[in-house]
C-alpha positions as CSV (number, residue, x, y, z in Angstrom):
1,M,112.1,103.1,91.9
2,E,111.9,105.7,89.2
3,G,114.9,105.4,86.8
4,K,115.9,101.9,87.9
5,H,115.0,99.3,85.3
6,K,115.4,95.6,85.7
7,K,115.9,93.9,82.4
8,D,113.0,91.4,82.2
9,T,113.6,90.0,85.6
10,D,110.0,90.4,86.8
11,A,107.1,89.0,84.8
12,C,103.8,90.7,84.8
13,P,101.5,89.2,87.4
14,D,98.6,87.0,86.3
15,L,95.2,88.9,86.3
16,E,93.3,85.8,87.5
17,T,95.7,85.3,90.5
18,A,95.2,89.0,91.4
19,K,91.4,88.6,91.3
20,A,91.6,85.4,93.4
21,E,93.6,87.3,96.0
22,L,91.1,90.1,96.0
23,R,88.2,87.7,96.5
24,K,90.0,86.1,99.4
25,K,90.6,89.5,101.1
26,F,87.0,90.4,100.6
27,E,85.8,87.1,102.1
28,G,88.1,87.9,105.1
29,L,86.5,91.3,105.4
30,L,83.0,89.8,105.4
31,A,84.1,87.2,108.1
32,F,85.5,90.0,110.2
33,C,82.3,92.0,110.1
34,C,80.1,89.0,111.0
35,G,82.5,86.7,112.8
36,R,83.8,86.1,116.3
37,D,86.6,88.7,115.9
38,S,84.0,91.4,116.2
39,E,81.5,89.9,118.7
40,H,82.7,91.7,121.8
41,V,84.4,94.7,120.3
42,K,83.4,98.3,121.0
43,F,82.3,100.1,117.9
44,H,85.3,102.5,117.8
45,R,87.7,99.6,117.7
46,F,85.7,97.8,115.0
47,E,85.5,101.0,112.9
48,C,89.3,101.5,113.1
49,E,90.0,97.9,112.1
50,L,87.4,98.1,109.3
51,L,88.9,101.2,107.9
52,R,92.4,99.5,107.9
53,R,91.0,96.5,106.1
54,V,88.9,98.5,103.6
55,F,92.0,100.5,102.7
56,E,94.0,97.3,102.3
57,L,91.3,96.0,99.9
58,A,91.2,99.3,98.1
59,R,95.0,99.1,97.5
60,L,94.5,95.7,96.0
61,L,91.7,97.0,93.7
62,V,94.0,99.9,92.6
63,M,96.7,97.3,91.8
64,L,94.1,95.2,89.8
65,F,93.1,98.3,87.9
66,L,96.7,99.1,87.0
67,L,97.5,95.6,86.1
68,S,94.4,95.4,83.9
69,R,95.3,98.6,82.1
70,H,98.9,97.5,81.7
71,R,97.7,94.3,80.0
72,K,95.5,96.3,77.6
73,L,98.2,98.7,76.5
74,N,98.6,98.7,72.8
75,L,102.4,98.8,72.3
76,R,102.3,98.1,68.5
77,L,101.7,101.8,68.0
78,F,105.1,102.6,69.5
79,F,107.0,99.8,67.7
80,N,105.4,100.5,64.3
81,S,106.8,104.1,64.5
82,R,110.3,102.6,65.1
83,K,111.1,105.4,67.4
84,Y,111.0,103.3,70.6
85,K,112.3,99.9,71.7
86,L,111.4,97.8,74.7
87,D,113.8,98.5,77.6
88,D,111.9,96.7,80.4
89,R,108.7,94.6,80.3
90,Y,107.7,95.3,83.9
91,A,109.5,98.2,85.5
92,E,108.3,98.5,89.1
93,R,107.1,101.7,90.7
94,T,105.7,102.8,94.1
95,L,102.7,105.0,93.8
96,Q,101.3,107.0,96.8
97,T,97.5,106.8,96.6
98,V,94.7,108.0,98.9
99,F,94.6,104.4,100.2
100,G,98.3,104.2,100.8
101,E,101.3,102.9,99.0
102,V,100.7,100.7,95.9
103,K,103.5,98.9,94.0
104,Y,102.9,98.1,90.4
105,G,104.9,97.5,87.2
106,R,104.6,98.8,83.7
107,V,106.5,98.7,80.4
108,Y,109.4,101.1,79.9
109,L,110.2,102.2,76.4
110,R,113.5,103.8,75.3
111,R,114.2,105.9,72.2
112,C,115.9,103.8,69.5
113,K,118.3,106.7,68.7
114,G,119.4,107.1,72.3
115,G,118.1,109.4,75.0
116,S,115.5,109.1,77.5
117,G,112.4,106.9,77.4
118,Y,109.1,106.7,79.1
119,H,106.3,104.6,80.6
120,P,103.3,104.6,78.2
121,L,100.9,103.4,80.9
122,D,101.8,106.3,83.3
123,E,101.3,108.8,80.4
124,E,97.9,107.2,79.4
125,L,96.7,107.3,83.0
126,G,97.9,110.8,83.7
127,L,100.4,109.8,86.4
128,T,103.3,112.1,86.9
129,R,106.9,111.2,87.8
130,D,106.6,112.4,91.4
131,G,105.0,109.2,92.5
132,Y,101.7,110.6,93.8
133,S,98.3,109.8,92.4
134,P,96.1,112.7,91.4
135,G,93.8,112.1,94.4
136,T,96.7,112.2,96.8
137,M,97.9,115.4,95.2
138,S,94.5,117.0,95.7
139,F,94.9,116.3,99.5
140,L,98.4,117.7,99.6
141,G,97.6,120.8,97.5
């Protein structure tokens, strides 16, 4: 979704709601490992399903990290310089990670005098415009 910005249509998700969803997924993972779903399963099948669920949990943890960093971003530095203005509070993006595809949002700032803008969170985290995380790039390279 690079380059497509929705003007304040999406609000930033609540951090506590994201944490609650993560806890629920982790409890489901514990139940899977100890519950009836795994009682009569061969190890190979269990291992494959476990990997799928662990990666699902990891994607949620990555989203929580990104959300947390987004909320801690100090935008006053940009507005005090009067070079940038807020263009989108939560511009969504898809990031390819080692755990799979993760969707997240971040602030998009545009130059006051015209021209292009940028996403401060992406820059702070060292994420490039290509949509791949550094870990994914190391696998591809």
